[in-house]
Structure formats: C-alpha cells, structure tokens
C-alpha positions as CSV (number, residue, x, y, z in Angstrom):
1,M,-9.3,66.0,37.0
2,G,-5.6,67.0,37.1
3,I,-2.5,65.4,35.8
4,G,-3.1,62.0,37.5
5,G,-6.5,61.7,35.9
6,G,-5.1,62.5,32.5
7,I,-2.4,59.9,32.8
8,A,-5.0,57.4,34.0
9,L,-7.1,58.0,30.9
10,L,-4.1,57.6,28.7
11,V,-3.2,54.3,30.2
12,I,-6.8,53.0,30.1
13,G,-7.1,54.1,26.5
14,A,-3.9,52.4,25.5
15,I,-4.9,49.2,27.2
16,L,-8.3,49.3,25.4
17,S,-6.7,50.1,22.0
18,F,-3.7,47.9,22.0
19,G,-4.0,45.4,24.7
20,I,-7.4,43.8,24.4
21,S,-8.2,41.5,21.6
22,D,-11.7,40.4,22.8
23,R,-14.7,41.3,20.8
24,I,-17.9,42.7,22.2
25,E,-20.9,42.8,19.8
26,G,-21.8,46.4,19.0
27,V,-18.8,47.9,20.8
28,D,-15.5,48.8,19.2
29,L,-13.0,48.8,22.1
30,T,-10.3,50.2,19.8
31,V,-12.3,53.4,19.1
32,I,-13.2,53.7,22.8
33,G,-9.5,53.4,23.7
34,Y,-8.6,56.2,21.2
35,I,-11.3,58.4,22.6
36,C,-10.0,57.8,26.2
37,M,-6.4,58.6,25.0
38,G,-7.6,61.8,23.4
39,A,-9.4,62.9,26.5
40,G,-6.3,62.0,28.6
41,V,-4.1,64.2,26.4
42,L,-6.6,67.1,26.6
43,A,-6.8,66.7,30.4
44,L,-3.0,66.7,30.7
45,I,-2.7,69.9,28.5
46,L,-5.3,71.7,30.5
47,A,-3.9,70.6,33.9
48,I,-0.4,71.8,32.9
49,A,-1.7,75.1,31.6
50,F,-3.7,75.7,34.8
51,N,-0.8,74.8,37.0
52,A,1.5,77.1,35.1
53,Q,-1.0,79.9,35.4
54,R,-1.3,79.3,39.1
55,T,2.4,79.6,39.7
56,N,2.6,83.0,37.9
57,T,-0.1,84.5,40.3
58,T,1.2,87.0,42.8
59,H,-0.6,88.2,45.9
60,R,-0.3,91.5,47.5
61,E,-1.5,92.3,51.0
62,V,-2.8,95.8,51.6
63,V,-3.2,97.0,55.2
64,E,-5.2,100.1,55.7
65,R,-4.5,102.2,58.7
66,H,-7.0,104.7,59.9
67,D,-5.7,107.2,62.5
68,N,-8.3,109.3,64.2
69,P,-6.5,112.4,65.6
70,Q,-9.4,113.2,68.0
71,V,-8.9,109.9,70.0
72,P,-5.7,109.7,72.0
73,P,-3.7,106.5,71.4
74,T,-3.9,103.9,74.2
75,V,-0.7,102.7,75.9
C-alpha cells in the first residue's frame, strides 16, 4: 500500500468522519471514517518502518575465482 495509500485512507476517513452530514439508514459514516483513519495511520507506520529497514540493508558482492593450475591461461 505504501505511504500514498496511507495518506489516502487518512483523507478519506477524515472526509467521512467530519465532512459528511448525510445519513444513510443502517450505516454510520462517522465510524467508517474513524476505521479508515486508523487503517491509514497503521499503513503509514508500516510503510515508514519498511522503508527505514530497506535503507539500512547492505549488499556485498562475492566473486569466486577458480584457478586450475593444469590448464595454461589463454592470452
């Protein structure tokens, strides 16, 4: 999902919680907005943690060299 998805969930949740005053029978848009905002915060925290972990990763290249003394090197 990433950072952009987390921000999108936060925005959608805030709009549902604070910006919409319509009523739908059987659906509480305020609670759905709070759930979306909670999921957005969780997505942001996980995305930042995974990105921080990715930047601390190091790579090491190992080149193995096998010299066969019985075969003369080619020029």
